[in-house]
C-alpha positions, 0 to 999 in steps of 0.5 A: 615865112609870109604866105606869099613867100615866092610869088611875084605880083605886078600891082598897078597905079601903085605909086600912092593911095591904095595902090601903094598900100597894096604893094607894101601889103603884099611885100610884107607878107613876102612877095616880090613886087612890081610897082607900076605907075604911068608918070611919077618916077619918084612916087613908083621908085620910092614905093619900091625903095620902101619895100626893099628897105623892109627887106623884100623885092621889088622895082619901080617900072614906069608904063602906061597900063593903054599901051600894050607894048610897054606893058608886055614889056613890063611883064617880061621884066618881071618874069626876067627879074623875079622868075614868073608872075602869080599875082595881078592887082588891076588898080590903075584908073582915072577919075574925071567928074563931067556932066554927060552933055558936056562930055566929049568921045575923047574923055570917054575913051581916056578914061575906059582905056585905063580902068578896062582897056588896061585892065585887059592889056595887063591880064593878057601880058600877065596870064601866060606867065601865071598858066606857066606857074601852075596858077595865081589870082587876078584882082580888079578895083572897081568903085561904089560910085558905079553901083550908086549911079553916080552923076557925072561920071558915066564914063567911070561907071561904066569903065568899072561895070565893064572891069567886073564883067571881064573879072567874071569872064575871066574867073570862068575861063581861067578857073581851069588853070586854077587862076581866080579873079575877083573885083574889089569896089571901095567906097570913100576911102580916106586918100588923097584926091587928084584935082583932076577927080573933082569933089567927092560925090554926095552919094559917097560923102561920110553923113550917108554911110552907116559906118560913120567913117571913111575906109583906110587904105589898109582895109582895101589892101587886107581885103586884096591880100585875102584874095590872093593868098591861101585862104582866098582860093575859093573865092573867084568871079565876085565883086567884093563891097569894102564901103561901110555900108554905102551900098548894101548888096 
């Protein structure tokens, strides 16, 4: 019996990299998982199929986290198929590298619409169902670059800083409903970077990390698992840094 048996998790941006590993990790411990992505049906469906092949329950669902109606429909489907929602992982995000003086308002808004607006839309759609189930856990994926002041990523940094503030506020407001809310700020993780993300910032390169290596997706997923599981119920309103010492609080 897994510690998450009977729980239902919604994981956004779950078609690859960190999101995929989070979905698989939660499923291995018994959670039914909604595998969300924005446009890659093959990737999202593939992760859901991996979970089902392990004997778990999952479905893939394409929905833009910035689209309130689409996310509400996804939450309703989770309730219809799995009976409720207990765990929400807001992992979807966009990475761009653009000098501040070249950044237009449209690009600024595009980045914030996913990591910040998307987290609000997602939690707003899911929290009523979590309250109905008697509690739950919310985790947002931030990033170390927000804390390092990385150049050419001011929109990404602003969106993640806002996400951390949202989680702190939700921790206080939703605490009486037995809902925890936390952020994880990964450092340099060994993933496949999309072309739009640009080169890795110098501040995040292995040479500047005390641990002397990149992190693994499994290490981020393990922290998510801890925060949403029974052993993480007294942790809320925190930003947990998993970065090999790249940023020391």
